[in-house]
C-alpha positions in Angstrom: 1.6 -2.6 19.4 -1.8 -0.9 20.6 -3.8 -3.1 22.3 -8.1 -2.8 21.0 -9.6 -3.4 24.2 -9.8 -6.8 26.0 -7.4 -9.3 24.6 -9.1 -12.8 23.2 -6.8 -16.1 22.8 -8.1 -18.5 20.4 -5.7 -20.9 19.7 -3.2 -19.8 21.2 -2.6 -16.6 19.7 -3.4 -13.3 20.7 -6.0 -11.5 19.0 -6.9 -7.9 19.9 -10.4 -6.4 18.6 -11.7 -2.9 19.3 -14.4 -3.0 21.8 -18.2 -1.4 20.9 -18.5 2.1 22.7 -15.7 2.4 24.8 -14.1 5.7 24.8 -10.7 4.1 24.3 -11.8 2.6 21.2 -10.3 5.7 18.7 -7.4 5.7 20.6 -5.2 3.4 18.6 -6.7 4.5 15.4 -5.7 7.7 16.4 -2.2 7.2 17.4 -1.7 4.6 14.5 -2.7 8.2 12.3 -0.8 10.5 13.8 2.3 7.8 13.8 1.6 7.7 10.0 1.2 11.5 9.5 5.0 11.3 11.7 6.5 8.7 9.4 5.9 10.5 6.7 6.2 14.4 7.8 9.9 14.1 6.9 9.4 13.1 3.2 6.4 15.1 2.9 8.5 18.3 3.8 11.6 17.0 1.6 8.5 17.1 -1.6 7.1 20.8 -0.7 10.6 22.0 -0.5 11.6 21.0 -3.8 8.3 21.9 -5.1 9.1 25.4 -3.8 12.6 25.4 -5.8 10.5 24.2 -9.2 7.7 27.2 -7.7 10.2 29.6 -8.0 11.5 27.8 -11.4 8.2 27.9 -12.4 7.7 31.4 -12.0 10.6 32.3 -13.8 9.7 30.5 -16.7 6.1 32.0 -16.4 7.8 36.0 -16.8 10.2 34.1 -19.5 6.7 32.9 -21.0 5.4 36.7 -21.1 8.3 38.2 -22.1 8.1 35.6 -25.4 4.6 35.8 -26.0 5.3 40.2 -25.5 7.7 40.5 -28.2 5.8 37.8 -30.4 2.6 40.7 -30.6 5.6 42.6 -32.5 6.6 39.5 -35.0 10.1 39.1 -32.9 9.5 36.4 -30.4 7.4 34.3 -32.9 10.1 32.1 -33.9 11.1 31.5 -29.5 8.0 30.0 -28.6 8.7 26.5 -29.9 12.3 26.7 -28.0 10.6 28.2 -25.4 8.1 25.3 -25.1 11.4 22.7 -25.5 13.0 24.2 -22.9 10.4 24.0 -20.0 10.1 20.3 -20.4 12.9 19.3 -18.1 11.5 21.2 -15.3 8.2 19.8 -16.1 9.3 16.1 -17.0 11.2 16.3 -13.6 7.9 17.4 -11.7 6.3 14.4 -13.6 8.8 11.8 -12.0 8.6 13.3 -8.3 4.6 13.6 -8.3 5.4 9.8 -10.0 7.1 8.7 -7.1 5.3 10.2 -4.1 1.7 8.9 -5.6 2.9 5.3 -7.0 1.9 5.8 -10.7 3.8 7.2 -13.5 2.7 10.4 -14.3 3.4 10.0 -18.5 3.5 13.0 -21.0 2.7 12.9 -24.8 4.5 15.3 -26.6 3.6 16.1 -30.2 7.3 16.2 -32.6 8.3 19.9 -33.6 10.1 19.4 -36.0 10.5 20.8 -40.4 10.2 24.5 -40.9 8.7 27.3 -38.6 5.4 27.2 -39.6 5.1 23.5 -39.2 6.9 23.7 -35.6 4.6 26.6 -34.7 1.7 24.7 -35.7 2.5 21.7 -33.3 3.7 23.6 -30.7 0.2 25.6 -30.2 -2.2 22.0 -30.8 0.0 20.1 -28.7 -2.4 19.6 -25.3 1.0 18.5 -23.7 2.7 21.8 -24.3 -1.0 23.7 -22.9 -1.1 21.2 -19.9 3.0 22.5 -19.3 2.2 26.1 -19.6 -1.2 25.6 -17.1 1.3 24.0 -14.5 3.5 26.9 -14.7 1.1 29.5 -13.5 -0.7 27.5 -11.4 2.0 25.8 -9.4 4.9 28.7 -9.5 3.9 31.4 -6.2 2.0 28.9 -4.6 4.3 26.3 -4.6 6.9 28.5 -3.2 4.1 29.7 -0.8 3.7 26.1 0.2 7.4 25.1 0.5 7.6 28.4 3.6 4.5 26.8 5.4 6.4 23.1 5.4 9.4 24.5 7.1 7.9 27.4 8.8 5.2 25.6 10.7 7.9 22.6 12.2 9.8 25.5 13.3 6.9 27.8 14.9 6.2 24.2 16.3 9.3 23.5 18.3 9.9 27.4 19.0 6.6 27.5 21.2 7.4 24.2 22.5 10.5 25.6 23.8 9.6 29.2 25.1 8.8 27.8 28.7 12.4 26.6 28.5 14.4 29.6 27.8 11.8 32.9 28.2 14.2 34.0 31.1 17.3 33.5 30.0 16.9 35.9 26.9 16.5 40.2 27.4 13.0 40.9 28.4 10.0 42.1 25.7 12.2 39.9 22.9 10.3 37.1 22.6 6.7 37.7 20.6 4.2 34.6 20.5 0.9 35.4 18.0 0.6 38.9 19.3 1.5 39.1 22.6 5.1 39.7 24.4 5.7 36.7 26.9 7.0 37.9 30.5 5.8 35.6 33.0 5.5 32.0 33.4 1.4 32.1 32.1 2.0 33.3 29.2 5.0 31.1 28.6 2.6 28.0 28.8 -0.1 29.9 27.3 2.4 29.8 23.7 3.4 26.3 24.7 -0.4 25.9 24.5 -0.7 27.3 21.5 1.5 24.2 19.8 -0.9 22.2 20.1 -3.2 23.8 16.7 0.2 24.1 15.4 1.0 20.5 15.7 -2.3 19.5 14.1 -1.5 22.1 11.2 1.8 20.3 10.9 -0.1 16.9 10.7 -1.5 18.0 7.7 1.5 18.5 5.5 1.8 14.8 4.3 -1.8 15.6 2.6 -0.4 19.0 1.0 2.2 17.0 -0.4 0.0 14.7 -1.3 -2.2 17.2 -2.8 0.5 19.0 -5.1 1.0 15.5 -6.5 -2.1 15.0 -7.3 -2.3 18.5 -8.8 0.9 17.8 -11.2 -0.5 14.8 -12.1 -3.7 16.2 -12.9 -2.2 19.1 -15.2 0.9 17.4 -16.5 -0.2 13.4 -17.4 -1.4 12.3 -20.8 -5.4 10.9 -20.1 -4.5 8.8 -23.2 -1.3 8.0 -21.9 -2.3 6.8 -18.7 -5.4 4.7 -20.0 -2.9 2.9 -22.3 -0.8 2.5 -18.5 -3.8 1.2 -17.1 -4.8 -1.3 -19.7 -1.0 -2.5 -20.1 -1.4 -3.3 -16.3 -4.6 -4.6 -16.4 -3.5 -7.4 -19.1 -0.6 -8.0 -17.2 -2.7 -8.8 -14.3 -5.0 -11.1 -16.0 -2.6 -13.0 -17.7 -1.3 -13.7 -14.5 -4.3 -14.1 -12.6 -4.7 -17.3 -15.6 -1.7 -18.5 -15.6 -1.9 -18.9 -11.6 -5.3 -20.1 -12.0 -4.0 -22.5 -14.7 -1.4 -23.5 -12.1 -3.8 -23.7 -9.1 -5.5 -26.6 -11.2 -2.3 -28.5 -12.4 -1.9 -28.5 -8.2 -5.4 -30.0 -7.6 -5.2 -32.4 -10.4 -2.0 -33.9 -9.2 -3.0 -33.6 -5.5 -6.0 -35.6 -6.3 -4.2 -38.5 -9.0 -1.3 -38.8 -7.1 -3.2 -39.0 -3.4 -7.0 -39.4 -3.2 -7.2 -41.0 -6.1 -4.4 -43.7 -5.9 -5.9 -44.2 -1.9 -9.3 -44.8 -3.6 -8.2 -47.4 -5.9 -6.3 -49.0 -3.2 -9.8 -49.4 -1.0 -11.5 -50.8 -4.1 -8.6 -53.4 -4.9 -8.4 -54.0 -1.4 -12.5 -54.5 -0.9 -12.5 -56.5 -4.0 -9.9 -59.4 -2.4 -11.5 -59.2 0.9 -14.8 -60.6 -1.2 -12.5 -62.9 -2.6 -11.1 -64.5 0.8 -14.6 -63.8 2.2 -15.9 -67.6 2.4 -12.0 -69.3 2.3 -10.3 -67.0 4.5 -12.3 -64.8 7.0 -9.2 -63.6 8.6 -7.9 -62.5 5.8 -10.5 -60.9 4.5 -11.4 -58.9 7.7 -8.0 -57.5 8.1 -8.1 -56.6 4.2 -11.5 -54.3 5.3 -9.7 -52.9 8.5 -6.8 -52.0 6.0 -9.3 -50.4 3.3 -10.9 -48.4 6.3 -7.8 -47.1 7.0 -6.8 -46.1 3.4 -10.2 -44.6 2.7 -10.0 -42.5 6.2 -6.5 -41.2 4.4 -8.2 -40.4 1.4 -10.9 -38.6 3.1 -8.0 -36.7 4.9 -6.3 -35.9 1.8 -9.6 -34.6 0.2 -10.5 -32.0 3.0 -6.7 -30.7 2.7 -7.5 -30.4 -1.1 -10.8 -29.0 -0.3 -9.1 -26.3 2.2 -6.9 -25.8 -0.4 -9.0 -24.6 -2.8 -11.5 -22.2 -0.4 -11.1 -22.6 3.4 -14.6 -24.3 4.7 -14.2 -22.0 8.2 -13.5 -19.6 5.9 -17.3 -19.6 4.3 -19.1 -20.9 8.1 -17.2 -18.3 10.5 -15.2 -15.1 8.1 -12.0 -13.9 7.7 -11.2 -13.2 11.4 -11.7 -17.1 12.3 -9.7 -18.6 9.4 -6.7 -16.3 9.7 -6.9 -17.1 13.8 -7.0 -20.7 12.9 -4.0 -19.8 10.4 -2.2 -17.7 13.3 -2.5 -20.7 15.5 -0.8 -23.3 13.3 2.2 -21.2 13.1 5.2 -22.3 14.5 6.6 -18.9 15.6 4.3 -16.6 18.3 1.6 -14.9 16.0 -0.1 -12.2 17.2 -3.7 -11.1 15.1 -4.5 -7.6 15.4 -7.9 -6.6 13.9 -9.5 -3.2 13.5 -13.5 -4.3 14.3 -15.3 -6.9 13.1 -16.7 -5.5 10.3 -18.7 -6.3 7.5 -17.9 -9.4 5.7 -16.4 -8.9 1.8 -17.0 -10.6 -1.4 -15.6 -14.3 -1.0 -12.9 -13.3 -3.8 -11.6 -10.7 -1.8 -11.8 -13.0 1.8 -9.9 -15.8 0.3 -7.2 -14.1 -1.2 -6.4 -11.9 2.0 -6.8 -15.5 3.8 -4.2 -17.5 0.9 -1.8 -14.0 1.1 -1.5 -14.6 5.1 -0.9 -18.1 4.2 1.6 -17.5 2.2 3.2 -15.0 3.8 3.7 -16.7 7.3 5.0 -19.6 5.4 7.9 -17.3 3.5 8.5 -16.0 7.1 8.7 -18.9 8.8 10.9 -20.7 6.4 13.5 -17.2 5.5 12.8 -14.7 8.4 14.4 -16.0 11.6 12.0 -14.0 13.3 11.0 -14.6 16.9 7.6 -13.2 16.6 5.0 -12.2 14.1 1.8 -9.8 13.7 -1.2 -10.0 11.4 -3.1 -6.5 10.8 -6.3 -7.0 9.5 -9.0 -4.2 8.8 -9.7 -1.6 6.2 -13.4 -0.5 5.1 -16.4 -1.8 2.9 -14.3 -0.8 -0.1 -10.8 -1.6 0.8 -9.1 -4.8 3.0 -5.8 -4.3 4.1 -3.4 -7.0 5.7 -0.3 -6.2 6.6 2.0 -9.1 8.0 5.3 -7.8 10.6 8.1 -10.2 11.5 10.8 -9.1 13.6 13.4 -11.5 11.5 16.5 -10.8 9.6 15.1 -8.6 6.7 16.4 -8.1 3.1 13.1 -10.1 1.6 13.7 -10.0 -2.1 10.7 -11.0 -4.4 11.7 -13.5 -7.2 10.1 -15.0 -9.9 8.1 -18.0 -9.2 8.2 -16.9 -5.3 5.9 -16.8 -3.0 6.2 -13.0 -2.7 5.7 -12.7 -6.3 2.5 -15.6 -5.8 1.2 -12.8 -3.2 1.6 -9.9 -5.6 -0.3 -11.9 -8.5 -3.2 -12.4 -6.6 -3.0 -8.9 -5.0 -2.8 -7.5 -8.3 -5.4 -10.2 -9.9 -7.7 -8.1 -7.9 -6.5 -4.8 -8.7 -5.1 -4.1 -5.4 -1.5 -3.8 -4.8 1.3 -5.6 -2.6 4.0 -3.6 -0.7 7.0 -4.8 0.6 9.3 -3.2 3.3 12.3 -5.4 4.1 15.7 -3.4 5.0 18.3 -5.3 6.1 18.5 -6.4 9.9 14.2 -6.4 9.7 11.5 -5.7 10.4 10.2 -7.1 7.1 6.4 -5.9 6.4 4.1 -7.1 3.9 1.3 -5.0 3.0 -1.5 -5.9 0.5 -4.4 -3.9 -0.3 -7.3 -5.2 -2.0 -10.5 -3.4 -3.0 -13.5 -4.8 -2.5 -15.9 -3.1 -4.9 -18.8 -5.6 -5.8 
């Protein structure tokens, strides 16, 4: 894990934060950005290559559409219009599934049924906006999809070739290696070819961005706005219901803790003080002993009240902020825990900070109970608009989300604030729980 400036120690927890004005401050962020892009590169190249295949299919479909349109001018192709629109739906449906998986949000369409006689089917075909979106996607994605696929495979190959030129230029026939307009026939030109790999590498790292753009284009052209709105309303309804259930369960827990703990102890204090008052004159020694017991019981009740308050909203969170509160959490972890903070940043809304705090607390508890990890790491970062929390453990992996479990509780907390939780836990580990919380006030 790259370091972020000086290593501060708080409660036995390694806390790394970027310094201010240090030229190396941007290095960890840039390195993390490059590593993230490299990890996403194979999947992005594969996505764009499949996009090239769908682009070729879209081009053929566009040619077929033009033939149908041309023959329709003389009346021959008119009956083929509804059938042709049906034929392209598997292709556009495949692209919706690809884009939805890439973006993490389903892309849905709503087609009007093309049934009845020819006139009725033609009316449905021309009036259905989903058919118009399909045709628009065919035209926009066809040739560009194939071109982008060529670049997606050509750029990485060109990068590797430029880097390898200094290793093989002497063992090939002279004059056979051409590099961006010049023939490599000397060491200076060979090293110049290797330097050209730098801008090529920058372009290669943009391939994941292009893949996302292609998915966004498919969602924009092929997605039904009303269907997405309906899905969004359903998601918000579900998360609101889950948040209300979680809130009700939390209120019942607080009531139970107060009733079974602090309330019972306070009642005991009242009884002990009452007995001490009755024995004050007859047996002062016994009265003093009851007063001491009442004091001990009151102190225990106060401790339990503090625990209940801490479970509602930790005072350190309000007084010193999320970083200090999470540092205290990590310091109490039985497993050594490193806290990695991306800058100090602004304070976030109280509800967001509280959710982040309890997410980290639950994730650390889960890791302690089930992971068998030797090391934990908590990454805290994001921007003023989005707070990100990531808890990493080097345990056995294979974590699964079960109803009523800790991971399900983390997801409910995130979704209640319109955020999301991402879980990665392959067999053998590591397990990474990432939570993104929007900070719109």
